[in-house]
C-alpha positions as CSV (number, residue, x, y, z in Angstrom):
1,M,31.4,14.7,8.5
2,N,33.4,12.1,10.3
3,I,31.6,11.0,13.4
4,S,32.1,7.8,15.4
5,A,29.2,5.4,16.2
6,E,29.6,6.3,19.9
7,Q,29.3,10.1,19.1
8,L,26.3,9.5,16.9
9,V,24.5,7.4,19.6
10,S,25.4,10.0,22.2
11,E,24.0,12.8,20.2
12,A,20.9,10.8,19.2
13,L,20.1,10.1,22.8
14,N,20.0,13.8,23.5
15,M,17.3,14.3,20.9
16,P,13.6,14.6,21.9
17,R,11.8,11.3,22.2
18,S,9.7,11.7,19.0
19,I,12.8,12.4,17.0
20,R,14.7,9.4,18.5
21,A,11.7,7.2,17.6
22,F,11.6,8.5,14.0
23,V,15.4,7.9,13.6
24,A,15.2,4.4,15.2
25,E,12.3,3.4,12.9
26,R,14.1,4.6,9.8
27,I,17.3,2.7,10.8
28,I,15.4,-0.5,11.6
29,E,13.5,-0.2,8.3
30,S,16.7,0.1,6.4
31,L,17.8,-3.3,7.7
32,D,14.8,-4.9,6.0
33,I,15.6,-3.4,2.6
34,D,17.2,-5.7,0.1
35,A,18.9,-3.4,-2.4
36,D,18.6,-6.0,-5.1
37,S,14.9,-6.6,-4.8
38,E,12.1,-4.5,-5.9
39,L,8.4,-4.6,-5.1
40,S,6.2,-6.3,-7.6
41,P,3.7,-4.1,-9.5
42,E,0.9,-5.8,-7.6
43,W,2.4,-4.9,-4.2
44,K,3.0,-1.3,-5.3
45,I,-0.7,-1.0,-6.2
46,E,-1.8,-2.6,-2.9
47,L,0.5,-0.3,-0.9
48,T,-0.8,2.8,-2.7
49,K,-4.4,1.7,-2.1
50,R,-3.8,1.1,1.6
51,C,-2.0,4.4,2.1
52,Q,-4.9,6.2,0.4
53,E,-7.4,4.4,2.7
54,L,-5.4,5.5,5.7
55,D,-5.2,9.1,4.4
56,Q,-8.9,9.2,3.7
57,K,-9.7,7.6,7.0
58,S,-12.0,5.1,5.1
59,I,-10.8,2.1,7.2
60,P,-10.9,1.7,10.9
61,L,-7.7,1.8,12.9
62,H,-7.2,-0.4,15.9
63,N,-5.0,0.1,19.0
64,S,-2.0,-2.2,18.8
65,E,-2.4,-3.3,22.4
66,D,-5.9,-4.5,21.8
67,V,-4.9,-6.3,18.7
68,F,-2.1,-8.1,20.4
69,K,-4.3,-9.0,23.4
70,R,-6.9,-10.6,21.1
71,A,-4.2,-12.4,19.2
72,Y,-2.5,-13.8,22.3
73,A,-5.9,-14.8,23.7
74,K,-6.6,-16.8,20.6
75,L,-3.3,-18.6,21.0
76,S,-4.0,-19.6,24.6
């Protein structure tokens, strides 16, 4: 498939909001990936542990707006 960047953006903008958010997130994440670097074994273990905690709902989740409000309040 040979599609221009303009065509791709145009088609993406016609997608439902949730799909656009997913695609945007994946593209932004791809910018942070360094193809030559790999996670250390310790980080892989930590990430697996945190994902399991989220899946099992064994840790509390916090609304990002509240977290940022508290953080900004501490900076003031």
